[in-house]
N, C-alpha and C positions, 0 to 999 in steps of 0.2 A: 562615841569615839573615846578611847582612853586618852589620858593626859599626855602620855608619851607619843602616841600617834598624832594627837592634835599638834604637839610641838613640832614634830617632824613635818607635818603638813604645812605649817606656817613657814618653816625654814625652806621647804621645797618651793613654796610660793614665792618667797623672797628670791630664791635662785632663779626661778623662771622670769620674774619681773626684771632682774638685773642682767639676765643673760640674753636679752633680746638683741637681734643682730648677730653678726658673725664673731665668734670668739674661738681662740685656739683650744683644741682638746689635747690633753696630755694622758688620756686614758691608755693609749698604747705605748707610752714611753716606759723605759725599763725602771725597775725598782731603784730607789735611792736610799742608801744607808745614812743614818744620822751622822755617822762619823765622816761621811763624804760630803756633807754640806759645805758649800763654798763660803768660807769666812775670809773674805778679802775686800779690799777697797773697790767701790764701784767706779772710781775715777782712774786710779793707777793700776788696778788689778793685782796689786801686791798683797799677799796674804797677811792678815793681822797676826801678831805673835800670840799663838795659842798655847795655853798651859793647862795642867790638871793638878788638883790638890786633894789630898785625902782629908776626910772630916771626922777624925776620931772623937773629938769632943761632942759633936752633934750626935754621932752614933751612940756614945755612952749616955747622953742625956735622954735619948728616946729608945734605948734598949735594942738597938739594931744588932743583929748577929754578925753582920759584915759591914766593914767601914766603907762607905760610898766615896766616890771621887766626883769632884765638881770641875767642869771645864770653864775656863775663863780666858779672855783676851786682856793682855796687859800692855798698854801703849806707854812706854817710859817717857819721862820728862826730866828737865833740869832739876838739880837739888833745890828744895824749897818750894817747888810747885805744889799746888793743891791737887789732891786726888779726887776724881769724880768716879763714882761707882754707879754703873747703869744696870738696872734690874728690870727685866722684861715682864710681859704680861702672860696671861693664860693662853695656852696653845701656841706659844711662840718661842723664840730663843734669841740669843744676843744679836743676831743679824738684823733684827727689827730696829736696831740702833744704827743701821748702815749710814744714814744721813747725818749722824752726830759723831761717830767715832773719830773720823779723820778731821772733822771741823774742830772738835774740842782739842784733839792732839796738836793740831797746827796752831791753836790759840795758846799753847804752852801748858796745858793741863796733863797730868798723868791720868790716863783714862783706863778704867777697868770695867769690862762688860762681862757679866756672868751668865752662864746657863744654869738656871736653878735645877736642883735635883728633880729628875723625871723629864727634863726637857733638853732639847738640843743634843750636844755631845756629852752631857753629864750622864752619870749612872742613873738608872731608873728602878731603884729597888722597890719591890712590892710592899716591904715592911716599913718604908718611910711614911710618916703620918700625913704629910702634905697639908699641914696647917700653915697659916701664915707665920705663926710663931716659930715653927720648925724651919721654914724657909729663911726667916730673919736670922735665926741662929747659924744657919749654914753660911749666909753672907757675912755675918760677923766673925765667924771662925776664919774665913778667908782674909778679911781685912786685918784682923789681929795677927794672923800668921805672917802677913806681909809687912807687919810693923806699921800699919796705917792707924794712927790713934784717933784722928778726927776726919773721917771721910765726908765728902759731900755726897749724899745719897739721892739718887734720881730713880724713881720707880714709875713704870707705866702700868695702869690698870691693876692686875693682881700684884705686880711689882710695887705699885703704890701702897697697897695694903701691907705688903711685906715690909716696906720702908717705914710705914706708920708703926707697925709692931716693934721694929728696931728702935725707932726714935722715942717711943713711949717707955719702953722697958730700960733703955740705956740713954737717958736724955742728955747726959754730959758728953757723949761721944760724937754725934754728928756735928760737923762744922756748919752744915746747912742741909736743908731738905727740899727737894723738888718733886712734887706730886703731879704726874701727867695723867689726866683722865682717871684718877685713882678709884679703885674699889675701896670699900671700907666705910664710906659715909652713908650708904643707903640702908634704910631700915627694912629688915625682913621679919615677918611674923613667924611664929612657930609653924603655921600651916604652909607658908611659903617655903620654909626650909625643908619641910617634909615633902613638898612637891618637887623641889630640886632633887632630892634623894630618889624619888620615884622615876623621874623622867630621864635622868642622866645615867647612861650605861656605856660600857666599852663597846658593846655591839652597836649602839646608836652612833658612836663616833666612827667605828670601823666601816660601817656600811653606807655612809653618806655618799650619794652619787656625785659625779663631778659637777653637775650644774648646781647642786646644793652648796658645794664648796665655793663655787663662783659667787653665789648669793651671800653665803655667810661671811666670806672675806670681803668681797667688793662692795656689796650693798649695805651690809651691817656696819662696816668699819670705816668706809671712806665716803667723802663727798667730792673729792677731786682725783678720781682714779686716772692713772696714766699707764700707757703700755709698758713702761719700764718697771712697773710693779708686778708684772705677770709672774715673776719668780715666786711670789707668794702662793700662787695657784699651782704652778708646776711642782714646787717642792712638796706642797701638801699632798697632791695627788700621787706623786711618786713615792713619798715616804710611807703612804698607807699600804704599799706592797712589800715593805721591808719587814723581816721577822721581829724587829725590835718595836714595831708599831703597837703591838698589843700592850707592852709595858708603858708606852707613851700614852695610849688611850686610857689606861688605868690611872696613870698619874693625873690626867686631866679630870677624870671623874672624881677622884679623891680631892683634888684641888678645888673643884666647884663647891664641894661640901665645906671645905675650909673657908672659902670666900663667903659663903652664905652665913657662916657663924662669925659675924664680924662685930658682935656686941662688945667684945673687949676693946677694940680700937675706937668704936663709936663712943663708948662711955669714958674713955681715958685720954681724949685728945688734948685736954688741958695740961697734960704732963709734958707735952712737946715744948721744948725751950729753944730749939735751934731756929734760926731764921728760915722761914718756910714760904715757898712759892707754889701756888696751885695753878696749873695750866689745863685748859680743857677746850674742846670743840663745842661751839654753841649748837651744832647739829649732830651731837653724839646720839646714835641710835641704840646703844647698848646700856647706857646709864642715864636714867633709871631703867630697870629691866622691863622690856616691852611686853613680855609674856605674863607678867604678874600684875603690876599696878600702874605702869606707865608714869607719865608726868613730864617734867621739864628738867633737862640736865643741869641748868643753872641752879635750880632749887637745891639739888643734891650737893653740888659743890659749894654753894653758899653756906650750907650747914657746916661743912668742914672749916671753911673760912671763919665762920663766927665762933667756932670752938677752939681754934688754934690761935693763941694770942699773937698779934703782930704779923699774921700771915698776909700775903698778897695774893689776890685772885685775878687771873687774866683769862678772859674768854676770847675765842677766835671764831668770828662769824664765818659760815661757809666751810667749816672743818669738822671732821668726824672723830671717831673714837681713837683710831691709831694716829693721833695728832702729829707725832714726830715724823711719820712717813707721808701723811696726807698733806700737811702744810709745812714742809721742812724749813722754808725760808723764814717766815715770821716766827715759827717756833724757835729756831736756832737764835734768832735775834733776841727774843725775850729771854731765852735761857742764858746766853752769854752775857747779856746785860746784868742779869741777877748775879751770875757767878763772879763778875768783875768786882762786885761789892764785898765778896767774901775775902777777909784778910789772908795773906799768904801764911803758910804753916811756919811756926816759929822753930828755929833750929836749936837743938840742945848745945 
């Protein structure tokens, strides 16, 4: 069996294992456009204030023929409040911070959640490189354009590796760094990187059946699945019917390659000078990569903790990879406790 077929078989098996019993099917539901994703509070149902920004500096840096636009939510706060920038992971978008946006805003922070290029409501240019350095430059162009000199950067998974790249290359800028189940600490051999390139394809992403989506989302990412999380399944199934899904699938494939080539961040963690908090689920099924070398999630995150001076490491028993949605209560408590220790922005 080829490596790509073997991977698909494993994913399908995970889907079958997690989909036992009755689950709702969205296969017959109408297509959903990325632009029609519901970006609103789960409690009040009030839409979050959504904006778009052009990225001319990022376009010039990477030789893009067209300037892409990035979508973001901006929850304003009182003058002097710290700004928290939330950066999502692979295959997701800013709504994956649903359990944090309102909580942090109500706590007095200015909260910005981004859709990285290729994801959510942002443009999905085929010419964008989808490296974590390019992603970090896009986030930085946004923060600088908004006049935010010292943001608190919070990144989940791929967003964690994006934040790492930001904090390593511009160490004086972040006021603090929060890494949530971050990619970027795991070591990949040249053979493993080549394997990634062989098995990941747009067709692989586009043709995943619904029960495999249930498995890859519910089984691989969560330990405490709840019915109110079914929007993750519904949106993924319906988005796959939208014309823009091809570009989204391509962005995922390119981003996987960018994630695997993480030697830059692994080798330069000592350059991070901002106060750093690393949060992870003790039952993370995605880090370390289960299809390659396996191992224990704590060992991977301990590596990052050991190489980032003064960092704090907190593991959550019984929680999975999408920690902020799987265990929002304890996650939010740990996050806000850390943020309270970050001094307020000095006013000129």
